[in-house]
TIGUNU-931690 format. One record per residue: residue number from 0; x, y, z of N, C-alpha, C in turn. Coordinates in steps of 0.2 Angstrom, whole numbers, padded with zeros to 4 digits. Example, Ala and Ser with C-alpha at 12.3 -4.5 7.8 and 13.67 -1.06 7.14 Angstrom:
residues 2
<site 0,<0066,-0028,0039>,<0062,-0022,0039>,<0066,-0016,0039>>
<site 1,<0064,-0011,0035>,<0068,-0005,0036>,<0064,0000,0039>>
***
This chain:
residues 115
<site 0,<0175,0075,-0016>,<0170,0076,-0021>,<0167,0069,-0023>>
<site 1,<0172,0065,-0024>,<0170,0058,-0027>,<0166,0054,-0022>>
<site 2,<0168,0054,-0016>,<0164,0050,-0010>,<0157,0053,-0010>>
<site 3,<0157,0060,-0010>,<0151,0063,-0009>,<0146,0061,-0014>>
<site 4,<0148,0061,-0020>,<0144,0060,-0026>,<0142,0052,-0026>>
<site 5,<0147,0048,-0024>,<0144,0041,-0023>,<0139,0040,-0018>>
<site 6,<0141,0043,-0012>,<0136,0043,-0006>,<0129,0045,-0008>>
<site 7,<0128,0051,-0012>,<0122,0054,-0014>,<0118,0048,-0018>>
<site 8,<0122,0046,-0023>,<0119,0041,-0028>,<0117,0035,-0024>>
<site 9,<0121,0033,-0020>,<0119,0027,-0016>,<0113,0028,-0011>>
<site 10,<0112,0034,-0008>,<0107,0035,-0004>,<0101,0036,-0008>>
<site 11,<0101,0038,-0014>,<0094,0039,-0018>,<0093,0032,-0021>>
<site 12,<0097,0028,-0023>,<0095,0021,-0024>,<0092,0017,-0019>>
<site 13,<0095,0019,-0013>,<0092,0015,-0008>,<0085,0017,-0005>>
<site 14,<0084,0024,-0006>,<0077,0025,-0003>,<0072,0026,-0009>>
<site 15,<0074,0025,-0015>,<0069,0025,-0021>,<0063,0019,-0020>>
<site 16,<0065,0014,-0018>,<0060,0009,-0018>,<0054,0011,-0012>>
<site 17,<0057,0013,-0007>,<0053,0015,-0001>,<0048,0021,-0003>>
<site 18,<0051,0026,-0006>,<0047,0032,-0008>,<0042,0030,-0013>>
<site 19,<0044,0026,-0019>,<0039,0023,-0023>,<0034,0018,-0020>>
<site 20,<0036,0015,-0015>,<0031,0010,-0012>,<0026,0014,-0008>>
<site 21,<0028,0020,-0005>,<0023,0024,-0001>,<0018,0027,-0006>>
<site 22,<0020,0030,-0011>,<0016,0033,-0016>,<0011,0028,-0019>>
<site 23,<0014,0022,-0020>,<0009,0016,-0023>,<0004,0013,-0017>>
<site 24,<0006,0014,-0012>,<0001,0013,-0006>,<-0004,0018,-0006>>
<site 25,<-0002,0024,-0006>,<-0008,0029,-0006>,<-0012,0028,-0012>>
<site 26,<-0009,0027,-0018>,<-0013,0026,-0024>,<-0018,0020,-0023>>
<site 27,<-0016,0014,-0020>,<-0020,0008,-0020>,<-0025,0009,-0014>>
<site 28,<-0023,0012,-0008>,<-0027,0012,-0002>,<-0031,0019,-0002>>
<site 29,<-0029,0023,-0006>,<-0033,0030,-0005>,<-0031,0034,0001>>
<site 30,<-0034,0039,0001>,<-0033,0044,0007>,<-0039,0044,0011>>
<site 31,<-0038,0043,0018>,<-0044,0044,0023>,<-0043,0050,0027>>
<site 32,<-0048,0051,0031>,<-0048,0057,0035>,<-0042,0056,0040>>
<site 33,<-0041,0050,0042>,<-0036,0050,0047>,<-0028,0050,0044>>
<site 34,<-0028,0049,0038>,<-0020,0050,0035>,<-0020,0055,0030>>
<site 35,<-0025,0059,0028>,<-0025,0065,0023>,<-0020,0069,0025>>
<site 36,<-0019,0072,0031>,<-0014,0077,0033>,<-0006,0073,0032>>
<site 37,<-0005,0067,0034>,<0001,0064,0033>,<0003,0063,0026>>
<site 38,<-0002,0061,0022>,<-0001,0060,0015>,<0001,0067,0011>>
<site 39,<-0003,0072,0013>,<-0001,0079,0010>,<0006,0081,0012>>
<site 40,<0007,0080,0018>,<0015,0082,0021>,<0019,0078,0017>>
<site 41,<0018,0072,0016>,<0023,0068,0013>,<0024,0070,0006>>
<site 42,<0019,0071,0002>,<0019,0073,-0005>,<0022,0080,-0005>>
<site 43,<0020,0084,-0001>,<0024,0091,-0001>,<0031,0091,0001>>
<site 44,<0033,0087,0005>,<0040,0087,0007>,<0044,0083,0001>>
<site 45,<0042,0079,-0002>,<0045,0076,-0008>,<0045,0081,-0014>>
<site 46,<0040,0084,-0015>,<0040,0089,-0020>,<0044,0095,-0020>>
<site 47,<0044,0097,-0013>,<0049,0103,-0011>,<0056,0101,-0012>>
<site 48,<0057,0095,-0010>,<0065,0093,-0010>,<0066,0092,-0017>>
<site 49,<0062,0089,-0021>,<0063,0088,-0028>,<0064,0095,-0032>>
<site 50,<0061,0100,-0030>,<0062,0107,-0033>,<0069,0110,-0031>>
<site 51,<0070,0108,-0025>,<0077,0110,-0022>,<0083,0107,-0026>>
<site 52,<0081,0100,-0027>,<0086,0096,-0031>,<0087,0098,-0038>>
<site 53,<0082,0100,-0041>,<0082,0103,-0048>,<0086,0109,-0049>>
<site 54,<0085,0113,-0044>,<0089,0119,-0043>,<0097,0118,-0042>>
<site 55,<0098,0113,-0038>,<0105,0111,-0036>,<0108,0108,-0042>>
<site 56,<0104,0104,-0046>,<0107,0100,-0052>,<0109,0105,-0057>>
<site 57,<0105,0111,-0058>,<0106,0116,-0063>,<0113,0119,-0062>>
<site 58,<0114,0121,-0055>,<0120,0123,-0053>,<0126,0118,-0054>>
<site 59,<0125,0112,-0053>,<0130,0107,-0053>,<0132,0107,-0061>>
<site 60,<0127,0107,-0065>,<0128,0107,-0072>,<0132,0113,-0075>>
<site 61,<0131,0118,-0072>,<0134,0125,-0074>,<0142,0124,-0072>>
<site 62,<0142,0121,-0066>,<0149,0120,-0063>,<0153,0115,-0068>>
<site 63,<0150,0110,-0070>,<0153,0104,-0074>,<0155,0107,-0081>>
<site 64,<0150,0111,-0083>,<0152,0114,-0090>,<0158,0119,-0089>>
<site 65,<0159,0122,-0084>,<0164,0126,-0083>,<0171,0122,-0082>>
<site 66,<0170,0117,-0079>,<0176,0112,-0078>,<0178,0110,-0085>>
<site 67,<0173,0108,-0090>,<0175,0106,-0097>,<0178,0112,-0100>>
<site 68,<0176,0118,-0099>,<0179,0123,-0102>,<0187,0124,-0100>>
<site 69,<0187,0123,-0093>,<0194,0124,-0090>,<0199,0118,-0092>>
<site 70,<0196,0112,-0094>,<0200,0107,-0096>,<0203,0108,-0103>>
<site 71,<0200,0113,-0107>,<0202,0114,-0113>,<0209,0119,-0113>>
<site 72,<0209,0122,-0107>,<0215,0126,-0106>,<0221,0124,-0104>>
<site 73,<0220,0118,-0100>,<0226,0115,-0096>,<0226,0107,-0097>>
<site 74,<0231,0105,-0101>,<0231,0098,-0102>,<0233,0094,-0095>>
<site 75,<0237,0097,-0091>,<0238,0093,-0085>,<0233,0093,-0080>>
<site 76,<0228,0097,-0080>,<0221,0097,-0076>,<0217,0092,-0079>>
<site 77,<0217,0090,-0085>,<0212,0086,-0087>,<0210,0079,-0083>>
<site 78,<0215,0076,-0080>,<0213,0070,-0076>,<0210,0072,-0070>>
<site 79,<0211,0077,-0067>,<0208,0079,-0061>,<0201,0081,-0063>>
<site 80,<0200,0086,-0067>,<0194,0088,-0070>,<0189,0083,-0072>>
<site 81,<0192,0078,-0075>,<0188,0071,-0077>,<0185,0068,-0071>>
<site 82,<0189,0067,-0066>,<0186,0064,-0060>,<0181,0068,-0056>>
<site 83,<0182,0075,-0057>,<0177,0079,-0054>,<0170,0079,-0058>>
<site 84,<0171,0079,-0064>,<0165,0079,-0068>,<0161,0072,-0067>>
<site 85,<0165,0067,-0066>,<0162,0060,-0065>,<0158,0061,-0058>>
<site 86,<0161,0063,-0053>,<0158,0064,-0047>,<0152,0069,-0047>>
<site 87,<0152,0074,-0051>,<0146,0078,-0052>,<0140,0075,-0056>>
<site 88,<0142,0071,-0060>,<0137,0067,-0064>,<0133,0062,-0059>>
<site 89,<0135,0060,-0054>,<0131,0057,-0049>,<0125,0061,-0046>>
<site 90,<0126,0067,-0045>,<0121,0072,-0043>,<0116,0073,-0048>>
<site 91,<0119,0074,-0055>,<0115,0075,-0061>,<0110,0069,-0062>>
<site 92,<0113,0063,-0061>,<0109,0057,-0062>,<0103,0056,-0057>>
<site 93,<0104,0059,-0051>,<0099,0058,-0046>,<0093,0062,-0048>>
<site 94,<0093,0067,-0052>,<0088,0070,-0054>,<0082,0067,-0057>>
<site 95,<0084,0062,-0061>,<0079,0057,-0064>,<0075,0053,-0059>>
<site 96,<0077,0052,-0053>,<0074,0048,-0048>,<0069,0054,-0045>>
<site 97,<0071,0059,-0044>,<0067,0065,-0040>,<0061,0066,-0045>>
<site 98,<0063,0066,-0052>,<0058,0068,-0057>,<0053,0062,-0057>>
<site 99,<0055,0056,-0056>,<0050,0051,-0057>,<0046,0051,-0050>>
<site 100,<0048,0053,-0044>,<0044,0053,-0039>,<0039,0059,-0040>>
<site 101,<0041,0065,-0042>,<0036,0070,-0043>,<0031,0068,-0049>>
<site 102,<0032,0064,-0054>,<0028,0062,-0059>,<0023,0057,-0056>>
<site 103,<0025,0053,-0052>,<0020,0048,-0049>,<0016,0052,-0044>>
<site 104,<0019,0057,-0040>,<0014,0061,-0035>,<0009,0064,-0039>>
<site 105,<0011,0067,-0044>,<0006,0071,-0049>,<0001,0066,-0051>>
<site 106,<0003,0060,-0054>,<-0003,0056,-0056>,<-0007,0053,-0050>>
<site 107,<-0005,0052,-0045>,<-0009,0049,-0039>,<-0013,0055,-0037>>
<site 108,<-0010,0061,-0036>,<-0015,0067,-0034>,<-0020,0068,-0039>>
<site 109,<-0019,0067,-0045>,<-0024,0069,-0050>,<-0030,0063,-0050>>
<site 110,<-0027,0057,-0050>,<-0032,0051,-0049>,<-0036,0052,-0042>>
<site 111,<-0034,0054,-0038>,<-0037,0054,-0031>,<-0040,0061,-0029>>
<site 112,<-0040,0065,-0034>,<-0042,0072,-0033>,<-0040,0075,-0027>>
<site 113,<-0033,0075,-0026>,<-0029,0079,-0020>,<-0028,0085,-0023>>
<site 114,<-0028,0090,-0019>,<-0026,0097,-0021>,<-0018,0098,-0019>>
***
């Protein structure tokens, strides 16, 4: 679980500049008849994946809360649970990146009157 959380976090950090760069490019260059479909698809994919990520993060948060409750029951399990919670935190931290992408897409869409 620790490796999975680290990998997820590293991937988000790696692609963040690219996603923000593409959003900024659309904002600066606008949308043309030639790229309107591609821009719409890109924005839709990011927003849909972001919604799925928010749902996943809610489930991860519930699981992490359950782990906290479980650690109160067993002292011997606390170190393991602490590691698990730290791993889960990577997934929860990634939500802020997805939220920022969604916020920027909303701004650009509004500014450019995209539906």
